[in-house]
C-alpha positions as CSV (number, residue, x, y, z in Angstrom):
1,M,-14.4,22.2,-2.2
2,R,-11.6,21.8,0.3
3,K,-11.8,19.3,3.1
4,E,-12.1,22.0,5.8
5,E,-15.1,23.5,4.0
6,R,-16.7,20.1,3.6
7,D,-16.1,19.3,7.3
8,R,-17.6,22.6,8.3
9,I,-20.7,21.8,6.2
10,M,-20.9,18.3,7.6
11,M,-20.7,19.6,11.2
12,G,-23.7,21.8,10.5
13,M,-25.8,18.9,9.3
14,G,-28.3,17.1,11.4
15,Q,-28.1,13.4,12.0
16,E,-30.7,12.6,9.3
17,E,-28.7,14.6,6.7
18,R,-25.5,12.8,7.6
19,N,-27.3,9.5,7.3
20,D,-28.5,10.6,3.8
21,F,-25.0,11.7,2.9
22,R,-23.6,8.2,3.8
23,R,-26.4,6.4,2.1
24,I,-26.0,8.3,-1.1
25,L,-22.2,7.8,-1.1
26,Q,-22.7,4.1,-0.6
27,K,-25.1,4.0,-3.5
28,F,-22.6,6.0,-5.6
29,R,-19.7,3.7,-4.9
30,S,-21.8,0.6,-5.5
31,E,-22.9,2.0,-8.9
32,L,-19.3,2.7,-9.8
33,K,-18.3,-0.9,-9.0
34,A,-21.3,-2.2,-11.0
35,S,-20.2,-0.2,-14.0
36,S,-16.6,-1.4,-14.0
37,G,-16.4,-1.6,-17.8
38,Q,-18.0,1.8,-18.4
39,R,-16.9,5.2,-17.2
40,V,-19.7,6.6,-15.0
41,T,-19.1,10.0,-13.5
42,A,-20.3,11.4,-10.2
43,R,-22.2,14.1,-12.0
44,Q,-24.2,11.4,-13.9
45,I,-25.1,9.6,-10.7
46,L,-26.0,12.8,-8.9
47,E,-28.3,13.8,-11.9
48,A,-29.9,10.4,-11.8
49,L,-30.6,10.8,-8.1
50,G,-32.5,14.1,-8.8
51,D,-34.6,15.4,-5.9
52,E,-33.2,12.6,-3.7
53,V,-30.3,14.9,-3.0
54,S,-31.0,18.1,-1.1
55,P,-29.2,21.3,-2.0
56,G,-27.4,21.2,1.3
57,L,-25.9,17.7,0.5
58,R,-25.1,18.4,-3.1
59,A,-21.9,20.4,-2.6
60,P,-20.2,18.0,0.0
61,L,-21.3,15.0,-2.1
62,E,-19.8,16.5,-5.2
63,A,-16.5,17.1,-3.3
64,V,-16.2,13.6,-2.0
65,M,-17.2,12.1,-5.4
66,A,-14.7,14.2,-7.2
67,R,-12.0,13.1,-4.8
68,D,-13.0,9.4,-5.3
69,E,-12.8,9.9,-9.1
70,T,-9.2,11.1,-9.0
71,G,-6.2,8.8,-9.3
72,P,-6.0,5.4,-11.0
73,R,-8.9,3.0,-10.9
74,V,-8.5,-0.6,-9.5
75,G,-6.4,-2.5,-12.0
76,E,-4.9,0.6,-13.6
77,E,-1.2,1.3,-13.3
78,A,-0.3,4.2,-11.0
79,P,1.7,7.1,-12.5
80,D,5.4,6.7,-12.1
81,F,7.3,9.2,-9.9
82,F,10.4,9.7,-7.7
83,L,10.3,10.2,-4.0
84,K,13.1,10.9,-1.5
85,R,13.6,8.1,1.1
86,M,12.9,9.2,4.7
87,G,16.1,10.1,6.5
88,S,18.3,10.1,3.5
89,E,19.0,12.0,0.2
90,E,18.4,8.8,-1.8
91,R,15.6,9.0,-4.4
92,V,13.5,6.0,-5.3
93,R,11.4,5.5,-8.4
94,L,8.0,3.9,-7.9
95,S,8.3,1.7,-11.0
96,S,11.5,0.1,-9.6
97,F,9.2,-1.9,-7.3
98,K,7.0,-3.2,-10.1
99,G,6.7,-7.0,-10.0
100,K,8.9,-7.3,-6.9
101,R,6.8,-6.4,-3.8
102,P,3.8,-4.4,-2.7
103,V,4.3,-0.7,-2.0
104,A,2.4,1.5,0.4
105,I,2.8,5.3,0.2
106,A,1.5,7.6,2.9
107,F,1.2,11.3,2.1
108,G,0.7,13.8,4.9
109,S,1.5,17.2,6.3
110,Y,3.4,17.7,9.6
111,T,2.8,21.5,9.8
């Protein structure tokens, strides 16, 4: 599910459904933290919640949980890649900063 579709669904929800959505996401994220040594998936947590999740909430929850499960976990090393420096043709490799200083990368679209 794309962000636009999720946002459209969220806009159609009542306040109580949005509160449920937030509550379930908080529960999901706290369960993930508690299971730091094990790999628990969003699907497993959603299945455990059973009827607690209405059909209207299931699709946007799955989309957010899938997004949260992508990328490296806390403590895992980020994949290495090259990016072009803003305002120049110089390319920089992420791993060149390892052990030297923190790096923040912002991805966005300006279209």
